[in-house]
N, C-alpha and C positions, 0 to 999 in steps of 0.2 A: 845045423847052420855054422858056417865058418864065420868067424870075426878075425877082424885085423885091428891091432891095437894102434890108434893113431900117435902114439909117441914113441914106443920102441919097435913098431912094424911088426911084431911078432904075431903069428897067425895061430888061432887056437879055435876048439869047437865047443869047449865047455867054459861057461859064463856063470860065475859063482859070485855073489853079492855085489855085482857091478864093478869088479875090478880085474885088472889084467893079471894072469898067473904069472907071467915073467916080470914085468916093472911094477906090479902093485897099483898102477894109477887108475882112477876110475874111468870106466868105459860105460858109454850108455846103449843100450841094446837099441838098435834100428827097428822102427815099427813095420810091421808087415803092410806089403802091399794092398791087400784086400782090407786094409782098416776100414772102419765105417766113419772116421773122421774126415771130413772134407777140407781142402785147403781153400782158404778165402781167395775170391777172385782178385785178379791184379787191381781192379778198379776201387777194391775197398781196402787194400793195402794203405797203411798211413806213408804219408808223404811229407811229415813234417806239421807244424803249428799252421791252423788256417790263419791268413791274414785277411782283415776286413778292409774294404776299399777306404780311403781317407776321406774323412767329412768335409765337404766344402766349407768356406769361411762363412759367417753369419750374413754378411753382406752380399756376397754372392749366391745367397740359398734362393732368391726368387728368379735367379737367371738360370740356376740349376735345375728348378721345378719346370721352367718352359723349354727344356732341351738346349739350352745356349742360344736362343733366339731371343735378343734384345728387342726386337719390333715388336713382338707379341706383348712382352712386359710393358712396354712403353705405352701401347694402346690400352692396355689394361688399367694403367695410372691415368690416362687420360679420361676413361669412361668413368671411372671412380670418381675423379674430381667433378666431372660434369654434373653426376648423380648427387654429390655432397652440395655442390653449389645451388643446384634446383632445391633441395630441400630446405635450405637454409633462406632462399628467395621466397618460398611458399609460407615458411613460419614467419617473415617479415611482413609479407603481404597479408596475412590472417591474424597478426598479432599474436602469435604463438611464441613469442621469445622468452617467456618466462617473467617479464616485467609487468608493470600493473595494468590491468584491463580498462578500457574506456567504454562507458556505456554510450549505446547508440544515440541518445539524445546529447550527451555531452560532446559527441563527435559531429554532430551536426552543427550545433552550436559554435564549435570551434570554426568549421567550414564557412559558416555565414560570416563570423568575424573576420576572417580572412578575406572573404569577398569586399566587405565593407572596408577593411583597411587597405586593401588594393585600390578601392575607388577613390578613398581620400587621397592617395598618393597622385592618382591621374587627374583629381581635382586640383592639386596643388602644382602639377606642371602646368596645367592651363593658365590658373588666376594667380600663380607665383605665391600662394599663401593657402593654409588651412581653413576650414570653415569655422567661424568663430563660435563661441559657446551656445550663444543666443541663435544663431542661425542652425545649428545642429547637423543632424545627418540629412535633415530635408534639403539642404542645400546640393545634396547627390542627386535630387531626382527633380528639383525646382530652382531654378535661376534665382539667388536672393539679391539681385540687382548688380552683378559683376558683368561689365563687358565683354570680358575675357571667356566668360563660362560657355563651354562648349558641350554640355550635358545632354542628355541626362547620362550621368556615370552608373547609376544602377536602374533597372527597369522599375522597380518598387520596393519601398521600404515597409518590411514586415517586423514584427516582434519575434523574440525568441520561441523556442518549443513549448516554454512555459506560460506562453502569452504575456511576457513582461517586455516593455520596449528596450532597445540597447541602450546603453548609458554612453554619451560622448560629452567631452569636456576639452577645450584647447586652451591651456594657460601655460605660461613661462617657456612659450614656445616647444610646448611638450603635449602630443595626442595621447588623450586617455580615451581608450574604447574597451568596454567590457560588458558581460551580460551579469545580472544580478543573481543568477542560478534558479535552483527550483524554489528557495525561500522568499524571492522577490525583494530581499534586504540587500542595500549596500554595504560592503565592509564586513561580511562573512566569509566564512571557510569556502562556501561552494561558489563564490563570485569567480568567473571566467574572464582571464585577462585575453585581448586580441592576439593573435600570433603575428609574426613578421608577414608584411604584404607579398604576394606572390609576384617576384620580380620579373619571371617568365612570362606571365598573363599581361604584366604591365608593359612590358617592352615589346609585345605582339600589338598593342594598342598604340604605343607612341611611335614607333618604327614606320609605319605606313603614313602616320601624320607628317613625319619629318620628310618623307620622300614626296609629298605633295608640294 
């Protein structure tokens, strides 16, 4: 097998110690064509360092996930907002807001006090004053002798859920309306003061009268 030195171009047949006999430079013996070593496919040859695609900004990540379609992202935000609002509404309606829980008896008493307080405002609208302490809450179901009285303002007067009468007094132009609570004693911690009147229910009664 003849070889040719790539440096001095000398052709020689003997190859000793991997050097050219003419110039002494190193020459590598070519591999035989029937060598068992297989060449790498072209697709496996390195073409330089592999570059990763740039990451989208964090703000654009939701839009990137939805394939660049902002309408789908907008609908998703709207649906999530409706679900969250619905859950908050249910919590408020069921009293599951983490605040102090009110017993059913207390809740019923407060509702009845609110009805009585609204009836007192309706009485005051017609009679231009509130019932006196002596007249009491009976003035809401029976005329105490006032010509402008246009009741009755409640259908019937009942005690609270603990079978105690509701307490009423009108002194110094101030209405005092409350329940004595479960112990039936005035001035203790379980007394329940009347909430504000139901203005919506009051206006529903007054407005038809004004139209007449």
